[in-house]
Every structure is written in structure tokens, then in C-alpha cells.
C-alpha positions in Angstrom: -3.0 4.9 25.9 -4.1 5.3 22.3 -7.6 4.9 21.0 -8.4 1.7 19.0 -7.5 2.0 15.4 -10.6 0.3 14.1 -13.6 2.9 14.2 -16.0 0.1 14.6 -14.4 -1.1 17.8 -14.2 2.5 19.1 -18.0 2.7 18.3 -18.8 -0.6 20.1 -16.7 0.6 23.1 -18.4 3.9 23.4 -21.9 2.5 23.0 -21.3 -0.2 25.6 -19.9 2.4 28.0 -23.0 4.5 27.6 -25.3 1.5 28.2 -23.1 0.7 31.3 -23.8 4.3 32.5 -27.4 4.1 31.8 -27.8 0.7 33.7 -25.6 1.9 36.6 -27.7 5.0 37.0 -31.0 3.1 36.7 -29.8 0.5 39.1 -28.9 3.0 41.7 -32.2 4.8 41.5 -34.1 1.6 41.8 -32.0 0.5 44.8 -32.1 3.6 46.6 -35.7 4.8 45.9 -37.4 1.7 46.8 -34.9 0.1 49.1 -36.6 -1.3 52.0 -34.6 -3.2 54.6 -35.3 -6.4 52.7 -34.5 -5.3 49.2 -31.3 -6.7 47.9 -29.0 -5.6 45.1 -30.0 -8.8 43.1 -33.7 -7.9 43.6 -33.1 -4.3 42.4 -31.1 -5.7 39.4 -33.9 -8.1 38.4 -36.4 -5.1 38.3 -34.0 -3.1 36.2 -32.8 -5.7 33.5 -35.7 -5.7 31.1 -36.1 -5.8 27.4 -37.7 -2.3 27.5 -34.9 -0.8 29.5 -32.3 -2.4 27.2 -34.1 -1.0 24.0 -34.1 2.5 25.8 -30.5 2.1 26.7 -29.5 1.0 23.2 -31.3 3.9 21.5 -29.9 6.4 23.9 -26.3 5.0 23.4 -26.6 5.1 19.7 -28.0 8.7 19.6 -25.3 9.7 22.2 -22.5 8.2 20.1 -23.5 10.0 16.9 -23.9 13.1 18.9 -20.4 12.7 20.1 -19.1 12.0 16.6 -20.7 15.2 15.4 -18.9 17.1 18.1 -15.7 15.3 17.5 -15.8 16.2 13.8 -16.6 19.9 14.4 -13.5 20.4 16.6 
């Protein structure tokens, strides 16, 4: 399967994937660290999905994307 031809689409896909990885890691940590018998996945998701977490995820995704671009151009 070939990569998307449009570099903007590829960038959006990479950034979205990094955000997905960030949220899945954060959700797993929230669910397992404080998972009492009554804590549900929905309650953990509500605790995780905040504006601050999204801002951190977006900033990390953009930095990660440009880091991978630099590595891609060097090789």
C-alpha cells in the first residue's frame, strides 16, 4: 500500500496517529492506575478527554511529526 501522494494528508494522518497513541496510553494509565471495582471505561475516558490533554497531545504530535520528517530527510 502506497503512502498518500499529498504531503498534507500524510502529515494529518501522522499527527492523528500520534494523538491516538497519546490518548490510548493516557486512557490505559487512567483506567488501570485508579480502576476501582466501580470505575468504568467511560468514567476513565471522561477523566482523560480534557482541553489541556488535547493541547499537550497536539503539541507532542506536531513536534513528533517534524522530528520524523527530519529523520526521513536525513536517510
